[in-house]
C-alpha positions as CSV (number, residue, x, y, z in Angstrom):
1,X,138.1,109.3,-121.2
2,X,136.5,110.7,-118.1
3,X,135.1,107.7,-116.5
4,X,138.6,106.1,-117.0
5,X,140.9,108.7,-115.6
6,X,138.7,108.2,-112.6
7,X,138.8,104.7,-112.9
8,X,142.6,104.7,-113.0
9,X,143.0,107.3,-109.9
10,X,141.0,105.0,-108.3
11,X,143.1,101.5,-109.0
12,X,146.2,103.6,-108.2
13,X,144.9,104.2,-104.9
14,X,144.1,100.3,-103.7
15,X,147.6,99.6,-104.8
16,X,148.9,101.9,-102.3
17,X,146.4,100.7,-99.9
18,X,147.3,97.1,-100.4
19,X,151.3,98.4,-100.1
20,X,150.8,100.3,-97.2
21,X,148.7,97.1,-95.6
22,X,151.5,94.9,-96.3
23,X,154.2,96.7,-95.1
24,X,152.5,97.3,-91.4
25,X,151.7,93.7,-91.7
26,X,155.6,92.9,-92.1
27,X,156.1,95.4,-89.6
28,X,154.3,93.8,-87.2
29,X,155.4,90.6,-87.8
30,X,159.4,91.6,-87.5
31,X,158.1,93.1,-83.8
32,X,156.3,90.3,-83.2
33,X,159.7,87.8,-84.0
34,X,161.8,90.6,-82.2
35,X,159.6,90.2,-79.1
36,X,159.5,86.2,-78.9
37,X,163.4,86.3,-79.1
38,X,164.3,89.0,-76.6
39,X,161.7,87.6,-73.7
40,X,163.3,84.1,-74.7
41,X,167.0,85.6,-73.5
42,X,165.6,87.0,-71.0
43,X,164.0,83.9,-69.9
44,X,167.4,82.1,-70.3
45,X,169.0,84.9,-67.9
46,X,166.0,84.2,-65.0
47,X,166.9,80.5,-65.2
48,X,170.3,80.6,-64.5
49,X,172.4,81.2,-61.1
50,X,174.4,84.0,-62.4
51,X,173.0,85.5,-65.9
52,X,177.1,86.9,-66.5
53,X,178.0,83.4,-67.7
54,X,175.1,83.1,-70.6
55,X,176.7,84.0,-73.8
56,X,176.2,87.7,-74.6
57,X,175.5,87.6,-78.6
58,X,172.7,85.3,-80.4
59,X,171.9,84.9,-84.0
60,X,168.3,84.3,-84.8
61,X,166.5,83.3,-88.7
62,X,166.5,86.0,-90.8
63,X,168.7,88.2,-89.9
64,X,167.7,89.1,-86.5
65,X,170.3,89.1,-83.6
66,X,170.5,89.8,-80.0
67,X,172.5,91.3,-77.7
68,X,172.2,90.1,-73.7
69,X,174.3,93.0,-71.1
70,X,174.0,91.3,-67.1
71,X,175.1,94.3,-64.9
72,X,174.7,94.0,-60.9
73,X,172.8,96.8,-59.6
74,X,173.0,96.3,-55.8
75,X,174.9,93.5,-53.5
76,X,174.5,93.1,-50.6
77,X,177.7,93.3,-47.8
78,X,178.0,89.4,-47.5
79,X,178.0,89.1,-51.9
80,X,175.1,86.3,-50.6
81,X,172.1,88.2,-52.9
82,X,172.5,89.8,-55.7
83,X,170.5,92.0,-58.2
84,X,171.2,92.0,-61.4
85,X,169.6,94.0,-64.6
86,X,169.1,91.8,-67.9
87,X,169.0,94.3,-70.9
88,X,168.1,92.8,-74.2
89,X,168.4,94.1,-77.3
90,X,167.4,92.9,-80.5
91,X,167.9,94.1,-83.9
92,X,167.0,92.7,-87.5
93,X,167.5,94.3,-90.9
94,X,167.2,96.5,-92.3
95,X,167.1,98.9,-89.2
96,X,164.9,97.0,-86.4
97,X,165.4,97.3,-82.6
98,X,163.5,96.7,-79.6
99,X,165.2,96.7,-76.1
100,X,163.8,95.2,-73.2
101,X,164.8,95.0,-69.6
102,X,164.4,93.3,-66.4
103,X,165.6,92.7,-62.9
104,X,166.8,89.5,-61.2
105,X,167.6,88.9,-57.9
106,X,169.6,85.5,-57.1
107,X,170.0,84.9,-53.3
108,X,173.0,82.4,-53.0
109,X,173.4,79.4,-50.2
110,X,176.8,78.2,-49.5
């Protein structure tokens, strides 16, 4: 009887360990996907001359949503050089969120 009680406590502990490992794996996968999506949105803003013209919201697979905010941080007197700050926020259910920010300098020749 004592051996059965010890065995049952050990089995419950092993199940708890597995469930914790599964939650950690799911969380790591969610963050990996969020970083991938955020970096993709940031790279898209880096590839165009005027990042303010890009869509500000995108929806991805598995409930992931991305929001891009672009603002002009600095501008030269003749408006030929602009410094943009690009902030990308990726959210996913139930309450995950990741924010990545970057700077983009654009020199426009006419």
